[in-house]
N, C-alpha and C positions, 0 to 999 in steps of 0.2 A: 314627303318627297322634296319640299322646299328645303328642309333641314339638310337632306343628303346632297342636294345640288349645292347648297351653301358650303357644306363641308368640302366638296370637290373644289369649289372655287378657292377656298382657303388653301387646300393642299397644293393647287395649281398657281396661286398668287395672283387671282383673277378678282379684282375688288369692284370693277364696275359691271353691275348686273343689269344695265339699262337695256340691253337688247343685242341683237346680232351685230348691229353696226358698231357697238362699242369696241369689239375685238375683231381683229382680222382673222377669219376662220380658216382652220387647218383642213387639209384633205381628210377623208375619212380614216385612212390607214394611219396616218400621223396621230390624229386625235385619238384612235384607239390605243396606239402606243403609250400615249401620255396617261389615258384613262386607266390602262392595265396597272400601272404604278400607283395611281390614286386609290383604285378600289381593292388593291392586294390584301389589305389588312382589315377590310370592312367585315363586320361580324355577320350581317345578313347576307342573303344570297343575292348577287347583283347580275342581271342578264341584260345584254344589249342587242337590239335587233335593227335591221334596216326597215325602211317603211314597207318594203315588200315582204316582211316576215322572215327574212333570213337571220339565222343566229350569227352575231359577230363577235361576242365575247361572253364569257361566263367566268366569275371569280373563282378562287380556291375553295370558298365556303360552298358555292353552288355545285362545283365539281364533286366535293366530298359528300354533300348530303343527298343529291339527286343521283349520284353514281353516273355521271356523264362520261361517256368515252371520248367524245370530241364535241366541239360546238356545233357541229353539223347534225347531231342526233339528239335534239332537244326532246324530252319525254313528253312536254306539253302538247306535242302534235302527234302523239300516238293515238291510234283509233280506238284503243281500249281504255283510255283514261277517262275517268268519271270525275266530275266537279260538282259539289252541292253547296248550297248556302247553309248557315247554321241551323236553319229550320229543317234541313233535310231535302229541299226542293232542289231538283237537278238543274244545273246551269248548262245550256246548250254551248257548243263550241264557239259559235259566232259571238256569243255574249261573254267569252272569257276576257280577262283584262287585257291580254295582249292585243286581241283583235279589236276591242274597243278603242285601244289607244291607236292602233293603225288607222282607225276611222277618224281620228282627231279628238276623241273624248280623253279626259283625265279621270283616272281611276285612284282614289286615295283611301288607304287603310280598309280595304275589302276583306272581310272574314269569309273564309271558304274552308270546305272539307275536301280532300282530294283522295281518291281511290286509285292506287296504282298497282295493278294485278301483276306487273313484272317484277315487284319488289317481294322480299320475304314476307310472310304473314304478319309478322310482329311490326313491319314497317309499312305495310301496304296502305294503311289509313293514316293521314297526316293532317293536322290542322295548320292553316296558315293565314298570314295578313299580307295581302298584296297592293302594292301601289304601282301603277303604270302611266307613263306619259310620254309625249313627243317632246324633244328638247334639243338644242344645239349646245347644251352645256355652258350656257352663258356666253355663246359665241365662240367656243373652243372649236366646235366642228363646223366646217362649211355646210355641210348637209345635215339636216334634222335626223335624229335616230329615236328608236324607241327604248326607254330605260325601264326596267322592270326590278322593283325592290320587293323581295319575298322574305318575311320573318316567319320561321317555324315556331308556331304556338302550341304544338302538340303537348309538350310537357306541361305548359300552363293550363290548358284545358283539362288535361287529365287530373292535375292537382285540384281544379275547381270541382271536378266530379267526385273525387274521393273525399273532398271536404263535405260535400252535399250528402254522400252516402253516410259518412261518419256522423253527420248531425242526425240523420234519420235513425241510425242505429242507436245513438245515445237516446233519442226519444223513445225508441221501443225498449232499450234496457231500463230507462227510467220507470216506465208503466210497468214492466216485469217486476223491477225491485219493489215497488209500491204494493204490488199484489203479494209478493212474497212476505214482506214486512206485516202486512194485515193478516197473514195466514199464520204468522208466528204466535205462540201462546205467551211469549215473554215480551215486556215492554221494550221497544226499540225507538231511539230518538237519533236523529242527524242533526248536526249543527253547523254553523259557520265557525270560523276561527275565533269569534267573540262569544262563542257559546250560545248565539241566537238560533232557535229552533228552525230547520229548514223542513223537516218531515218527521211525523211521528205515526206509529200504527195504532190500530184499535186497542190492542192489549194495553198500550201506554194509557190511554183514556181511562180504561177500566181500573188500572192500578191507582192513577191520580185520584179517582173517586174514593178511594179507601185511605188515602194519606192526606196529610196537610201540606200538599206540594202543588195544588192547582190554582190558577187564577181564572175566575169567570168560566169555569169548566174545562179549561185548557191546561195541559200539563206544563210543568216547568222542567227545563233541563237540569236545574240545580235546586235541591230542596233548600229552604231557608235554615232549617235546623236538622242536625243529624249527629249521630255519634259512631265511633268505630266499635269494633267488636269488643275492645278492651275498655269501653266507656269514655274514651276521650272525645271531646268536641271536635268536630271537623269543621274547619272554616272554608270558604270558597276556594281559596288557593289550593287546598289539599284534596279537593274533590277530583275523582278519577278523570272526568272529562276535561276539566281545566288543565290538568297535567299533560293529558293527551294532545290537545290543541296547542298548548304552549311549549312543551318540552319533548313532545313526540313519544311520551311513555305509553306503554301498553299495560294495562291492569286486567288481571283475570280472577273473576269470583272473589271480590274483596267484599267481606261482611260490613254491612252498615245497618244501623239501627236508625228508624225514622219514626216520628209520632204518627200515630193512626187518628184518622177523622173521628172514630168512635171513641178515642181514648186508649191509653196504653201505647205500646210500641209494636212496630212491624219490622221483621228482619228481612233485609234485601240482600241479594247477591249481585254485585255490580261488576261488570266487565266494560273496558272502554279502550278505544284505540285510535289513533290519528288516521286520516285519509290523506294520502300524498299524491301530487301529480307525477308526470313522467319524469320530472327533473328530481324527484325526492322532496319538494317542498310541501309543507303542510298546508292543505287548503280546506280542511273540514274535519269534524270529528264524529264518532258514532259511540252511543253508549246503551248498553242493554242491561236490564234489571229484572230480577226474579224474585218473587215473594217466597221466601224459604221459611216463614214463621213456623208453620206446622212441622217442618223437617227439624229445625232446630230445637223445638221442644221435645221431639222424640228422641233426638240424639242425646239430649240432656238426661233425660230419664234412663235411657240405657247406659250412659256413662256413669251415672250414680251407682247402678247396680254392679257394673264391671269394676269400678273403683274399689268398692267394698270387698268384692271377691278377690281383687288382685291384692289389696292390702292384707287380707287374711293369708293368702298363699305366699306372697313374697315378703312378708313382714320380717322373717329372719333372713337377713342378708348373707349370714355366714353359712347357711344350710340351704340345700337344694330339695324341694319337695315335689313329689309327683305320685301317681296312683297306677296301680297294674289291676288288670281284670282277673278273674279267677284263674285263667290260663296262664298268667305271667306276661301278658303283653300290655303295653303302655295304654292306659285309659284317659289320664289327664296330665297336662304339662304345665310348668311354670316358668317365669322369667328367670328366677334363680337357677332352675335347671338348664335352661338354655345358656346362661353365663358359665355354668360349670362344665357342661358336656358339649356346648356349641350346636346342639340340634335344635332346629326350630319345631314348633308343636305340629305343624302340617306335615313335616318330614318324619316325625317319630310315632305319632299316634297310631296304635295298632301293630307296632313292631315288637318282637320278642324282647323281654329285659335282657336276655343273654347277649344282645347287640353291644352292650356297654362294657362287657368283660373282655379281658385279654385272651388271645386265641388259646394259649396253654391252659387257662381256667376253663374255657368252654369245653375244650378236649377232655379235661378231667371231670366234666360234669357238675362243676361248682355251682352255677346258677339254679340248676334243678335241686340240688342239696339244700341250698339255703331256702328255696321256695317250700320244699318239704318240711324243713325245720320250722319255718314260720308258720305253716299250716297246723302243725301238730303242737308246737310249744307257744305259738301266739307271736313270736318274734324271733329273728335271727341277726346275728351280728358278723359284720364282714370288715376286715381292714386289708387292703389290698389294692392292686393296680386296676384302674378302669379305662376305658378307652374312648376318646372324644371323637367327633365326626371327621375331623382331619387326619385321623389315624394316631395322633399323639396320645400318650398315656398320662395319667395322674394318680397320685397316691390317695385313696378316699377311706374315710371312716364312715360306715353306713349302718343304719338299723332299718331292718325290714319287719313291718308289723302287719299282722293279718287283720282284715276288716271282717267282722262277724255280724250277720244279721240272722235272727231266729237259729242260732246255733250252727249256722252254715257259713263257711268262709266264701265270701263274694268277691273278694279282691284283697289287694295288698297296698300298703303305703310305705314308701321309702323316704327316709330323711338322710341325706348324705352330706359330708363336709370334706373339702378338699384340704388335705394335709401335705401336698406336694411341697410347698414352700418350706415348711418346717423340716420335712425329711431332707430336702436338698440344702438346707442352711449350712449345715456343717461341711458338706462336700464343696459347696460353693466358697465358703471361707477358706478352706485348704487349696482350692483352685486359685483363688486370688493371691494367696501367699506364694504358691508356686510360680504363678505368672510374674509377680513383682520380683521374685528372685531370678527369673529366666531373662528378663529383658537386657539388651545390651547397654542401655543408658543407666547411668547411675541415679538412684531415686532416694530421696530423703523426705521424711515426714516430719514437720516441726509442730510443736504444740504452741499455739498462739496465745493460749489463755495463761500461761506462765510468763512472768516478767521477762526472763532471760531467753525465752523461746528456744527451748532445748530440742535436740534430736531425740524422737521417740522410736523411729524406724529408719533402717537403712537396708538396701538390698545388696545381693553379692557383686553386681557390677560396681557398686560404689567402692567395695573393697579393692577391686581390680584396678579401678581408676585412681585411687588415692593411696592404696598401700595400707590404710587404716583398716582394722577389722571392726566389725559391728559393735562388738563389746567395748571397744575403745572409745567410740563416738556417742554411744546412747547417753543422753543426759547432758551433752555439751553443746555449747553454741557453735554455729558453723564458722565463726571468725578464725578458728584454728587453721583453716585453709588458705588464709590470707598471709602475705609476707611482705618483705620490704619493697618489692617491685610491683606490688598490686597497685593499680591506679586508684587514687582516692575518689576520683569522680565516679568510678565503677561501684565502689563501696557505697557511696552517697546515693546512688541511683537504687540500690537494693534496700537500703534503710528506709529511703522515702516510700518505695513500693509497700514494704511491710508495715510502715506506720499508717499508710492510706488505705491498706487492704485491697491494693490493686495488682492486676497481673503485671508481671515484669520479665523481660527477656534482656540478657545482656551477656557479652563475651568478656570474661574476667580472667586475669592470671591468678591461678592458684598453685599451691604448693603441696607435693606429696610428702608422705611421711619421711621418705629418704632425702628430702630437701630438693629434689628435682622440680621443675616447673612445668605446667601445661596450660594450654589455653581452654578454658571451661565455658562451653555455651550453655548458660544456666537459664532455666526457664522456671519461674516461681508463679503459683496459682494458689488463691485462697480458697478454703473449703468453709462453707457457712452451715450453721445449724438450722433447724426449722424456724428459729426466730429471726434469722438473718444475721447473726452474730458470728463473727469469724472465730472458728475453733481450732483450725489447723492451716498450714501452709505445705504445699506439695512442691518439691524441688526436683526437677529433671536435669541430670547433668551429662554432657557429651564432650568428648576430648576432640577438639577442632584444631589442634596443634598443626597437624600435618596440612590441614586445608590453608591455614593461615601462612604457613611457610610457603605453599605453592602460590598463593595470592602475592606474597612479598617477592618472591621470584619473578612473578609475572610483572608486577610494577617495576622491578629493576630491569627486566628486559625491555619494556617499553621506554624507560628512561634512557637506557643505552641506545636503542634505536633512534630516539629523537635526537641525542647527542650525535649520533653518527651521521644523520641527515644533515644536521647543522654543520659539523666538521667537514663533511665530504663537499657541501656546497661552498664553504670558505676555500677549501683547498683547490677545488676546480677552477675557481675564479682567480685564485693566486697563481695558479700554474700558467694561465694565459699571460699574466704579468711577468713570471719568471722566464717564460719562453723569449718575451721581448727584451728583458734585461740580459739573460744569459747569451741570446743569439747575438745582440749588439756588442756585448763585451767580448765574445769570441771574435767577431769581425774586427774589432779595434785592436785586439791583442795581435792578430795577425799583421796589423800595419805598423806595429812598434817592435824594435829590436830588445831582446832580453837584455835587462840591465838598466835600461832607462828608468827614470823616475815614473813617467806615466805608465810604461809597461808594469812596474811593480804594483802601483795602485790599481791598474787594471786587473792584475792578478789577485789582488786582495778582494776586488769586487767579485771576480769569478768564483773565489773560494766561498764567499758569503752567499752566492747564488747556489752553489752546490749544497751547502748546508740548509739553505731555504728549500731547495728541492727535496732533500732527504726529509725535512720536517713535513712538507705537504704529502709526500709520499707516505709517511706514517699516518697522516690524517686520513688520507684515502683508503689505506689498508684498514684502518679501524672501522671506517664508515662501509667497508665491504664494497667500494667503488674502485679500487685499483685495478689497473689492467694486468691480468694475470693469464698464464697458460698452464692448464692443469694437464699433467702427464702421470704415468706410473712411476713413483719415486721409491727406491730402496732406502729406507732409513738407516739400514746398517752401513751402506756405502756413504750416506751423508755424513754420519758421526764419525766413520773411519777417516774421512778427509778432514774433519774438523777437530779431531781429538786432541791434537797439539795446541791448536788455538784455544780450546776449552780449558785445558790444563794451564795454559799461560794466564788465563783470565782469573782463575781462582788463586794462582801463586802458590807458594810453598807453605803458607800458614794454614791452609784449608785443604782438606783432602776431598778430591773428586773421584768418587766411585762409579764407573760407568758399567752397566750390565745389559748385555744385548742377548735376547733369545735367539737361538739358532732358527734359521729358516723364516726370517720375519716376512710377512706378506707385504705386497707393495701396496702403497697409498696413493690416492689421487690428489695431487697437490703441485704447488709450484716450488721447484727445488730451492731457489734463491729465498723464497718466503719461509720455507721449513727452516732454513740455516738462520734466518732471523729470529725465528721463534725460539730455537735452541739458544742462541746467544743472549736473547732477552731474559729468558727465565733463569739461566746460569747466573748472568750478571745480577739479577734481583736477588737470587738466593745468596750469592757472594756478599752483596752489601748488607744482607740481614743476618749474616752469620758471625760467630765469634771465632777469634783465632784459636786454632787447635781443633775446631769442630769439623764435621763432615757433611758433604753433599752427595746425595745418591740420585744417579740419573738412570733410569730403568725403563727399557723399551721391550714390550712383550705382545705377542698376539692375543687377542681377546675374543674368542668366539661368542656369539650371542647367546648360545645355550648355556654358557659357563659364567656370564656375567650377571650382576645383580644378587650374588650369593651373600649369605648372612655373613657379617664381619667385614665387608668390602665397604669402606667408609663413604667412597664417592661413586659406588656403582650405580646408584639411582640418578645420578647427575648426567651420565653420559648417553649418547644417542643409542637407538636401538640398532641391531644388525652387527655382522661381523666387524671388527675395528682392530687397529693397532693402537695400543695405549703407551703414551709417553707419561711417565710418572716421575716428577722430581720432588725430593723432600729434603728439608734442611732442619737443623736443630738450633735455629737462630732465635731472634727476639720475638718472632710472631707478630700477630695483628690483633687489635681489638675488634669487637663486632662491628662498630661504625666504620672502622677503616676497611674491613673486609666488603662491606656494602658498596664501597666506592673504589675498590681496587682496580676495576677495569675503566673507570672513567678517564677521558683524555684530560691531561694537564693537572691531574690529581696526583700529588707526590707527598711522601713524608720525608723526603731527603732534603728539604729546603731549596736553596738555589742550585745546588748540585744536581737535581733531578728535573728532567723534562716533563715527567707525567706522562709520557707516551710509550713507556716499555711494555706493560701489561696491556694497555689499550691496543697496541699494534698487534700483540699476540692474539688478543680477543677478536680483532678484525680478521686476521688471517685465518684462524682456525674456523670461523663462522663461514668465511668465504669458500672454504673446501667442503663445506657441509659437516664439519666435525662439531664437537662440544668441548667446552672447557669448564672445569670445577675447581674450586679453591677451598681449603679447609685450613684454618689456622687457629692457634691458641697462644695468647701472650706468655712469653717465657718458655714455651714448648717447641715452637717452630712452625713451618708451613708446609703443607703438601698441595702440589698443583698436578692435576691429572687431565691430560688431553687425549681424547678419543678421535682418531682420523679414520674415515670410512676407506675400506680396502677396495682395490680395483683389480681386474684380471688383465689389464693392459700390460703390455711389454714396456720395461723401463726405457726411457728416453734421455739421450745426452744431448743438450743443446749445442748446435755448432756455433763457432765463433765467427763474428763478422770482422773482417780485416778493415781497418781504417783506410779511407780513400779520399781524395780530393776532387776527383772527377769520375764521370760515369761514361758509359757507352756513348760514342758519338752519334749526333742525330736523333736523340730521344725527344720526344714531344710529351709534354705533361700538362693536364688540366688541373687547376689548383682552385678549390672553393673553401674559403674561410671568411667568416663574417667580422673577425676582428682585424682592422686595417693594418695594425702594427705586426701582428703575427703574419698576416698574409705577405707583408713586405719582407719579412725575414725569410719566409720560405721562397719568395721569388728571387731574392738576391742570392741565396744560397744555391739554388738550382741553376741560375744563369752563370754563376761562376764556375759551375760544374759543366757548362757547356750544354745545358739543356734548354730546349726552346719551351717557354712557359706561356700559357694562357691563364690569367688569374682573374677570379671573379669573387664578389663579396657574398654571394648566396647560391643555393642550388638552382633557383629558378633561372638566374642569368646564365649559369652553366648549362643547363638543358637547353636554353634558347641557342647557344653558341653551337651545341652539338648538332641540333636540327637544322641550323642555317649553313654550316660549314662542313664540307665533305672532307677535310684533311684527316690523315691518319693520326690517331692518338695512341701512345704506348702505355700510359700510367695516369690514373686519377688519384689525385691527393686532396682529401677532403676531411673537413671537420665533421663530427657526427651530429652535433646539436647546432642547427642554425636556423634562422626565421625563414619564413615562407615555405621552404622545402628543405628537409634535413638531409644529412649525408646518405643514410640507408636509401631513402627514396631516390636520390641523386644516383647512387650506384646502381640501382635497378634500371633507370632510364638510360644511363650510359652503356650499361652491359647490353642492353637491347641494340644500341647503335654499333658498339665495338665488342663483339663476343669474346675476342682474345684479350680484351682490356684487363691490365692489372690494376688493383685499388689498394691504396694506402690509407687507412683511416688514422688521423692524429687526434687523440682524445685522452682525457684523464679518467673517464667512466668505463666500467665494464658492465654496467646495468643497462646498456642499450643493445637491442637485439641486432647485433652485427652478424652478417651472413657468414657462415663457416665454409671456407674453402681454402685449405692451406696452400694450394697452387696459384690462386689468383687473388686472394684476399689476405691482407697484412695489417698489422696494427703499429703505430708508433705512439708511445705515451708522452703526454706533455708533463713537464717542460722538456724541451729539446733545442738543441743548437742546430746550426746549419751542417756541421760535420756529422752529427748523428743522423740528420736527414739523409745526407748524401750516402753515408754508410748503409742506411737501411734501404735506399733506392738500388745501390750496388748489390746488396744481398738478394733483393727480389729479382733483378735482371739476371744475376748469376744462376738463380733456380731456373729461369726461363731458358737459359742457354744449355744447362745440363740436361733439362727435360727434352729440349729439341735434339740434342746429340743422341740421347738415349732412344727416342722415337726413330731416328735415322738407322741407328745400329740394329734396332729390332726389326725394322723393315727390310735391312739389308740380309739379316739372318734368315727372315721368312722367305725371301727371294731364292736365297742359296738352297735352302731345305726344298723348296718347290722344284728347283732346277735338278738336284739329285734325285728326286723321286721320279722324275721323268727320264 
């Protein structure tokens, strides 16, 4: 109680506990308010009463434990409550701690037992330790109060009781165990972890008196001298008991030989095991030993007799011997017979001999015929099929002899030999030869014992793979498959494996009989004889040329993709720079009259900017990041419009033959990009052609069901599905293999300074961007063929409208501009302001969104970059569209791989780089669409109104 009051003093900051005069006391209600906070977290039950016994406060613990409804219904005052001391003597109510404290007594740590009938049975009896005293709480309260501290000790008392009961049960079990041990006929010893004996039974003492393992008439847990069943001496560390208490090992019936007190040896059967506590820790050991000397002697004698008999019956391992009774049923069985027929003796004794014959022989009466022959002639011979227990059959050579006693046949003896292996040997050899010839891999067998290691066997697949017949290669070394391009490192790997007698797997370039090459996945394995010497090598060959070609194409595709990402990133960043350069040059050119020196220099800068713009567009096209619009395109119409231009490109010295199939399908592509593709491939063909040669441009429909036919050189290269194929061939200088591998790389050229290296790279990017494929095949001195497959579409062909140049736009337009590049943003803002557009410009999407939320003015169009920090253009579009549902959006970007919302009426794009005039032209085009749509809607509404009027 003093500790509790001290704790309250600490919680309340009261350090002077000298008495009530040390602190100015508070009225009871105020003091109780303070005490509620102090006692809220106390684990024990705290109850406060007035001096007249009225409940003033009970803490949360008391309310939960005693289930008080309120402080006015304290169960201690219930008439049916019973209180006892620990000895079970009832404590009357006037002697309860609360009433003693009211009388001025101090009750400290009183243990009681409380019976509460109003509680559930499992909670009706509780143990508690109670303290009660009068106090002013060190002067906190002006009036003294009774404080009662109750600690529920029920769990503690129950635990004490269970421990006491467990100890009693353990004593009872110990006595029971001792009785059981003494009743056992075998010797049992329990020890501690150091193998010191804790308990032993009476049989242990009897056994110790017969053996040299007792000290002063008492048994030892470990005999000083003993041997294993095999005659090996056992030391202390190997004794089963030691292994049990040390390692936790369990031993069951280990045979041990121990010297006998009367001389000689006694045979013991030892079992030992560890004893573990509840945690699994070893706390003791137990060992049991049984004297089995007489049993061992009997077994030895029996085993000797059985061994002699078994040697007699099973002596001939190649023959099975068994006997039949006079009726032809099995009388004896042998291990050899079990090996041959799989039947165990217990399963076959007494069964008819005919059980071992094939069904057709039994049906024909063969077993009875053989018994009759042996009975009359003394023996019968049989070579034929017999049946094992599992139903399988084997070919047997058997002799059945009659056993005669006093001129009477009393039984039969059969000696049988399994000849199945010999019978099947020829068939198996033929089967192996057939299997060797049937496999799809080429197989060679090489004689390792001859210095030149010649081929001694080859299968049919080898002939198909190499073109050599078996007769041509027998006796030759395999080096004839090598050629000038075979890697010396691969040859060295094979030679090292053959010299070391190791397995070897290598992919090596080999040559066929016709001189063509193929990649050979060669696996070589040694074959050793019974002495371990290598006598043969087995070589397995597989043509993996196609797989390696696919791997090379994959590597090339990955390389092109990496180059594309790099080129696209460079072009995108450079487009921002070109927007600044071209935009500012355009503004300056407008300020200077044509003919002035500065104007001419500005014109030169503008031309250079256009060339740079073309270069970056080619890079973006190669990287498949250029901004394009895919529509249904009629290639026949495209070629018709370009025919004159294409002929002018080839000139008079080279013939251009254009062949178009009637009824060409529409392809999904960008018209201007398709024109670029045709120009680039024709120019490349022209530059590679000789004077007087011809170039053929052919465009045909290519249904999926007809593509990939034999003889189509590039059919395997094009995409699946219906397509329109553009095929261009020339008879020019052609390309070497290494040049073909790099033909589509950007900046790779064979034309020296005259070439940019972007022609075929641009074609590759355009075709890939449309979802098509491109393939190239070329031979030096023969020419080149390019085949492009473009996916077809069911869309209607679209002709793009032409945007008329303009210097201003509709009056009163308001535009939001979001562009993270300050210089580009300045170009946009100046161009729009010169076109009389009111502009609100911001450096990122977040600032733009904040403006939209803070300002309620009308906005006509949002002009935004796509990729910006903080918030990108697409997210900005969604936020702006929520505020302005009729808002038009113009994305300015150089990439097409961003998920820009598709809405032709409200969402538009302008590729970088651009100038102020291009921006204004695009804005005019967008607003013109808005006007046309509005006028169309007005006309439709008017027509609907007229129709309704006529109907009335």
